[in-house]
Each structure stands twice: as structure tokens, then as C-alpha cells.
N, C-alpha and C positions, 0 to 999 in steps of 0.2 A: 381681281378687277378686270373688267372687259376693256381691252385695248383697242377694240374695233370701233368704239364710239368716240367721236370728237366732241367732248363735253363743252369745250369753249365755243365751238361753232353752234352747238345746240342751244346754248344759253342765250345766244343772240337772235334766235328764231322768234318770229311774231306769231302769236296764237291766232287762229281763225276767229272771226267775229269780233264784236266789241267786248272789251274787257269790262267786267262789272266794277262799278265804282261805289264804294260804301262811305268813303270819307272825302275830304277835300283832296284834290289831286296830289298836292305835295305830301299830305299825311298818308295817302294811299301808297305812294312810292316809298316813303320812309318805312311804313309797315311791311311792305314787300321786301325791302332790303333787310330789315330786322329779322323777318322770318327765314330768309335765306341764311343769314348768319346763325340763327338759332339751329337750323338744320345742320350746318357745318360743325358747330360746337357739339351737337349731339353725336355726330359721327366720330369726332375726335374723342369724346368721352367713352364711347363704346370701344374704340380701338385701344385706348389706354386701359380699359377694363380687361381686354383680351391680353395685353402685355402683362399686366399685373397677375392675372390668373395663370398664365403660362410660366412666369417667373416663379410663382409660388409652387407650381407643380414640378417644374423641371430645373429650376435654378439658373438656367441659361437658355436663350432662345435665338432663333434666326428669323429673318424676314419671312422665309417660307413657312415657319411655324405660325406666324401671325396670319399670313394670308390663307392658310389652310384650316385655321381654327374654326370649329363648329360648336357653338355653345349648346350645352344641354338644356333641358326643360327648366330646371331651377334657375340657371343663369339667365335664360330668356325672361323668366318672370321677374327676376331681380332688375334686369335692364329695363323692362317695361315700366316697372314702378319708378325707377330713377327718371326715365324720360317723362312720365306723366307728372311727377313732382316738379321737374325742371320746367315743363311747359306751363304748369299752373303758376309758378313763380313769375315767369316771363310775361304771361298773359293776364296777370292779376289786375292790372289797371283796366284793361279792356273788359274783363269779366265784371268788374265793379261798375263800369259805365253801363254795360248791358243790363245789369240788375237794376240800376237806378232808372234806366229808361222803362223797364217793365213795371216799375212802381208808379211811374208817371202816367203811362198810357196802358189801357187795358189790352189784352191779347186780341188780335184781329178776329178770332173766332167769336169772341164775346160781342164785338161790334157788329158782326154780320148777323148773329142771332137777334140782337136788339133791333136791328133794322128790319129783319124779316118779321119780327113780332109786331112791329108797327108804330 
């Protein structure tokens, strides 16, 4: 972990420019908080996976073992799949809403072609 970065101070910084808004302001804030929480849970799950793998391999571990652990390619693939499945479950409602919208309105490319054709 990089001790040189003040993550609490950085979290309060404001981005340059206007923040894009896709939903009602309160929904956008809620989604932002949810995604931050999803990221934190994902990190905890990865760290727990590290602890479990080290315990399986060594029987006992230290904090230094956890901090210095570097997953192999297979572990990386396993974790990638776990995260993708997790995100798919969390974002299921949003994905369904997006699919419903695409069924209602044609893609913008089709609208542009239709307008160009006349």
C-alpha cells in the first residue's frame, strides 16, 4: 500500500469541468455511492481470496505475506471472473433498463441514416 497518498483528502477533491449527469441528481449520487461501495467490497473479496490461498499453501500467515502476495495468472483469471460475475449481479437492474430503452428507441445511427436518406 502506498502510504504517500492521502486517500481521504483525494476523495474530497472536485473534478475539473462539469460532471456528466445521466439520472436525476439524487439517483446519480446514489449510484455513485453504490459503485464506490461495490469497489470496496471487490477489494475486500480479493484480499480475502489472498488470505485463503496463503492459508491453504502455508497454514499460517502474516500481514507481510498478505501485502507481498502476487497472484499467478490462473488466480488472476479466477478473480477476473469473480469480479465480472459480481458486477453483473450488482448492475443487473441497470442493464435491464438499458436493454428496455434500446427496445423502445432505435440506435442513433439508424436515426441518422434515416434522416440522411430523406
